[in-house]
C-alpha positions, 0 to 999 in steps of 0.5 A: 500499500502506497504510503501518502507523502506529507506535505511541507509546511512553513510560514510566510511573512509579508511586511508592509511598509509605508515610505518616509518623511517626504519632502513637499510635506516639509517644504509646501512650495516644493511642488511649484514648477516641478516637472513631477510635482507628484514625486517628491524625494525625501527629507533628510529626516526620512532617509534616516527614519527608513534606515532606522525602520529597516534596521527594526524590521531585521532585527524583529524578523530575526527575534522571531526566526525568519528573514526578509527575502524579497522587496517590491517597490512603488515606483515613487522616488520617495518609495525607492529612496525608502526601499534603498535605506531599508535594503542596506539594513536588511543587507548590512554585514554586521549582526543585528546588535552591531547594526542597531548602534549604527546610525549612518548606513554610508560606510556600511558593508553589504551582502546584496546576495540576501535579497532580490528587489523589483519595481511593482507598478500596483503598489502606486500611490492612490491616483487621486485628487485626495492623494496627490492634491490639487497641482497634480489634479490639474496637471494629471489629464495631460500627464502621458508618463507619469515615471521614467523608464524601468531602468532610471527608476532601478537606478536608486537600488542597489544594482546587485539586488535588482531582479531583472526577471521579475514581471510587475502584476501591474505593467503601469501606474494605475489610471487616474481617477481611481476613487478611494475604496478603488485604491484601497481594494488595489492595494489589498489585492495586490498584497494577496497576489504578491504573496501568492506570486512568491508563496516561498518567500517573506516579503517587504512591500514599500509603498503608501500610507493608504497601502500600508492601512489597507494591509490591516483593515482588509485582513483584519476583520472590523477595524478602522485605521486612524494613523499611519506613521512615516515608515510605519509597517504591518506584518502579516503572515499565513501558513503555506503547504506544498507537496513534494513534487507538485507545483502548486501550493495551498495556504490559510488566509493572510492575518494581522500579527501587528498590534495597534501602535507598536509599528507606527499604525493606530487601528481599533475595532470599528465599534469603538469608533 
């Protein structure tokens, strides 16, 4: 009688992180006369915050017995810069304890074989006036290309980490004019689709505030998000099962592991608001 082969099971983690402090919020006149007013860089404080939170994510993951394998990034500059800082923390050669004491990543040696990174247009900012503001709303109908070609976007990321074989779920940024509900739904579907695309890897998704909020509100029943700080992040997880010799897999639903107030996200049961 044939003996059934046991399935291999593992826990998959998906970390969803907001970008760091954006320059146009610190300097409101920044968008004036800029060729891409929707795409501000980070402030110096934002770069430091991204590096610091990247170190925290690495340390917290290590304490729990896992590590990030792949990073997927919104094409917006603030997210690419955030990802570059987080990648430096995740790939740094010093051990976790030594790394936490390092304030400047400039001369930290990296082991870039630890991670792969790619641009994911589906993680883009919500394409509407509520997220982008009135200046962008005025120019949006005439915008033919929201971003330069992919190689220019990838230039902000460590070259040895870029996975040139990875294909974005979205071939380009979403169309202008999506509603807030449509944007949040997009984030949730992209998070799930990326987890399914890379079921054997732990992921870091670098996106925008509404994306981080959706990562909690869509996967935690009946909660309302009321604050997502710069570089706030959520941690989702699920059990993934594969049978030896088979290509497919089965997986539980993604669950939110992050508790309110612990990683820059504040939320509460909807009944309490």
